[in-house]
Steps between C-alpha positions, in 0.01 A plus 500: 500500500370280219725389215405469139301187410668246278308246293591139577380166372574128514782532247852543631704796380374794703726438800757760398238773462336408831839501674569848360162618629582357844846658503354840413239461773772412755705808399204738514405368842861502622483140612803338656704273275390197702131585465541578131659156439227322699230688309665397175510134608138510616390644167686233305365220720143635490495511120643149483248376753202641312633362170526158661136520608346663193617384160319777314447833673541871435502795732716774646759541771591806699656613827358714780698667774340571837641600839730220615408257224502431129246299302513302180163494324422244235155520342421205276221361287506149361263256336396260772247251367416172666785311336758764589382511860524121525848510348618759753352310794581148382736257668861622496801307373566384857164325498358726768220747468672830430182692584504369857864549593760768469507871438489465122214253521288720725571812296423311180168386643399854594603641162330226299174532694507878462561493125257213443216683665610823665153576631486178700780606729325824586161327543629267769646784710440444867459125477737236623860572405690289247722234648845645575406838357260725687290732291549862595186618683281781368599850603873435503698818505814455295633793300692258279183366346253789523387450141446123505321237704758294692421128518821342635813610682829335583465618860169317539647189341800508737277543805268216394791262443673600823182428699458156346849366435546348850200270452475472122765326290378662179520845656853424622600386150344813350700711747822333382408578140424857598846540649657392169325771297720797413195725462347390829829546684599838357155663492339641811159423353340379180146611427275355231209720405219527247472799274212447259583190301873524581708379790752733657798359683664745741840415645572714805858554617614722786775729367734769630642804329872557482 
């Protein structure tokens, strides 16, 4: 089951309409109250997260229900010139490289690279994976993203960090940051994909019916 698609952008003010869309989706899919509340929180946090990364974007958000899981889809297009990319990947307020550490930093790096030159990500398929974020190999079978090219997943990121954290202080620090993220903790997976010149963020959450 696919919900209606709602237009979203970098301006605040659409939260109430998006919440209504999510509530209707939860009712039509007979989700438990607990799952409906978590889906609502994930939607709110996802929108806030993307707004924090992209100052000026537009796109659409919708929900998809599949056996045993629900998905939040956010398709976005934003102007990402050289200055914007540098701004997104620049040193954070803490004085540390936000692109190298943390869930938000890694996700921001993937999104900025994709929007800056979406073809580049596809061209380097099959080469060495990005640090702390393995590129999804060609031929992946994932019904969640059948209409887009996946380039990064939360599961891959978790596995990469878990394999390195015992011997790598930066990986261990990134793991701690990951554990603090509401989206990373509530979602069962986060998939970033390329669809033409847009990025699509898919938040996957296992859900149960009442």
